[in-house]
Structure formats: structure tokens, C-alpha cells
N, C-alpha and C positions, 0 to 999 in steps of 0.2 A: 582457459577460462574461467574465469570466476565471482561468484555470484555472493551482495550479501543482502541482509536482511536489514531495513531501514526502519530505522529506532527515533523517537523524539529523544533531540538534545532537551539539557533541562535548564530551566528556565523558563521553556518558550512556551508560546501559547498552544491551547489545546482547543476542539470545539466539540460540542453537545449537541444533538438535537433536540429540539423544542419535546417532540414526541417522543417516547421510549420506544412506541413501536417502529418506528422508521427507522432503527438501529439494526433490524432484518430485511431492510431491502439492500443495504449490502453485502450482505451476506448471500442475494442469490445473483450477484458477479461475477463474469464467465467472460465475460467480453463482447458477447452478442452484442448486437446494438438494443438499444433501451432508448434512441432520441424520441423516435415517435409517439412514444406512449411513456415519456419522463417529462415525471413533476414532479420540480424542485423540491430535495427536504430542506427545510431551514433548520439550520443552525445557528449558534451563538459561539462567541469566542468566549474561551473562560480562561481558567487558572486551575494547574493540577490540582494545588490546594492553597489554603490561604497563605501559608509562608513561602510559594514560589512567586520568582518573579513573573514580569508579564511581557515578555519580549516579542514583537512582532516576528511573526514567523511567515518563510516562504511555503512550509507545510505545516499550516495547523494541524495538529495531533490529534486524530477520532482513532487508530488501533492499525494494526499492522495489512491489516487483511482492507481496509480502503484507503487508498493516499488520497489526502486531500491539498490542494497548491491554492496557492494566489496566482493571479494572472500573471503577473512577473514570473513563476515556474514555467508556467503552461506556455508561457511564449518561447522560454529557452529549450525545454526540452519538445515541440511540437515535431516534430519528425518522430523520435523515438518513442515519444507518445501514442501518435496514432497511426505507428506503423503494430502497434502492442495492443489497442483496444478502444476504447471511448473515455473521452473527458464530458464529463456532465456538470452542467451548473448546479449552486447551492443557491439555498435562499439565504437571506440573511437579514438582518435589523438595523444593519449601516451600510455606508456604502462602499462596504470592501467585499470585491468579488473571488466567490470562492468557488472553488471547483472540486470534484474527485472525480477519480480513475478508475473506470470499470475494468480492467483489464484480462486480458485471456486467461483462461487457465489451460496449462500443459499437463498430462499425466506423464510426471518427469521424474516421479519420486520413486527413488531406489531403495525398496524399503527393508531389504535386506542388508544394507549400508547403511541406512539411517536407524534414530534410537527413536523412535515413535510408542505413544501410551494409546491403548486402546481403550475403549467403554467397555467395562466389565461383560463377559459375557456377551461378547458380539465381534467382527471383522473390523467395526467401524474406528477410523482416527480419531481421537478427543485432543492430540497433542502433539506435535514434531519437535522432540527435543534436541534433535540433531538431524539435519537436513543432508542428503547426496540425492544426485539427481543422474540420470540416465544421458553421458553422454550425448547422446546424438537426439535425443529430445531436446537438449538445453542449446544446442548449438546455433548460433546466430540470433537467436534472444538476447534482447535486453531490458524487460519486465512480465513477470508472468507470476501467477497464481497457480495454486496444487485444487486441482479437486477434489479435494476435502476442503471441509467448514471450519478444520483447526490451522487452515494454510493462511501465511504470511503472504505481504509481495514481496517477489525479490527480486533484487534488481543488477543487473552488469554491471563490470568496472567500468565501462565506458559511461552510462547510466552517473556512476560515481565523479567520476572525470569532467561528467558534463557540469552538475551541479556545482562543484567546484570551480571549476573553471569562468562558470556565471557568478560565482559568490553569492549563491544561495543559501539562507541559510536557515536554522532549526532543525535538522536530521542528521542523527548518526549516522555511521553503515556498521553492523556488525557482520563480519566475514564468516558466513555460513559453510561454503563449498568452493572448491577450489580442483579441477581437473591437470593441473601440474603436479 
């Protein structure tokens, strides 16, 4: 088993929330259903900075904790996504359909073998420098987050292979852990 952290590929579009307080919505994602009370967050596609190219992405970047996708990516990954969380629509000011993935959280961090930074004077994790997972907790998973605010979304080799086979663009994948 091998897991990766998705990262934005250079030159591809990002998304920002119109209302800064809406970023907090994504912090609460844990994979539990939000569909009935979901209010689509309004986002706009942007450049990372003024010098950056603005290439359309199948995964416009919002952050490692909230995977945003165009419909083409959702369609290509639908079975994986449905098995590991929930796809929710976002609101845009153009005709581009965007979605955010509410990934299931799994308490799978092997803290003893991981490198983490904790908030001073607490046992709360602020940043995960290098993740190691509990093998039995991640077996059979293709996408998940840890129940820590500092958690990225982690994806399996199968997820990466599916993205590549479908020709989806906008993400790079950083290998973070392997059980082999």
C-alpha cells in the first residue's frame, strides 16, 4: 500500500472563497453526510499569484484538506469518491461546475513513527511533517483524512493511477507513505 498527498501542479488555477469565513466549513469535513443541510460555498477561480499561468485544472486548488474538482474529475473517480465520502457542489459566478470532496476521516496516524509539530503546551497536532499510518487502519482505503485539523487529504496509488489514466490535470502527487 502506498499513499500520496495531492499538491497543486505549477501553473494551474486555484479557487478562493468569496467569504473568508467559509474556509471554516471545510475544516469540519469528516465524511459524515452534509447533503441535507449543505449550502454551496461560493468560490472563484484565481491565479496563485500575478505571474502564474492560469491553466484550467480538473482539481482547482483550495488546499490539501479540501479536494476541489470539476465534473470531469468527479465522473472519472465517482466509484472511489462515493465509497470514501461525499461530493458536494460549490457555487461559482460562471458556468464551470465545481465540487468539493468531504473525505472520511480515519484515525490512522502512527504518531510514534510520524514527524509532527504540536501546538506549544498541548498534545494537539499543528503540522504533520512526515506521516506514517497504521497499516490495518488504511488497508482498502483510496482516499481519507486524519481527524486532525492539520491533516491533508491522502490518496492511494489506485486513485493516482485513475487520475493519470483519465488524463486529469492540475495535481501532482507526493508519496508520503508505503507499507512495502
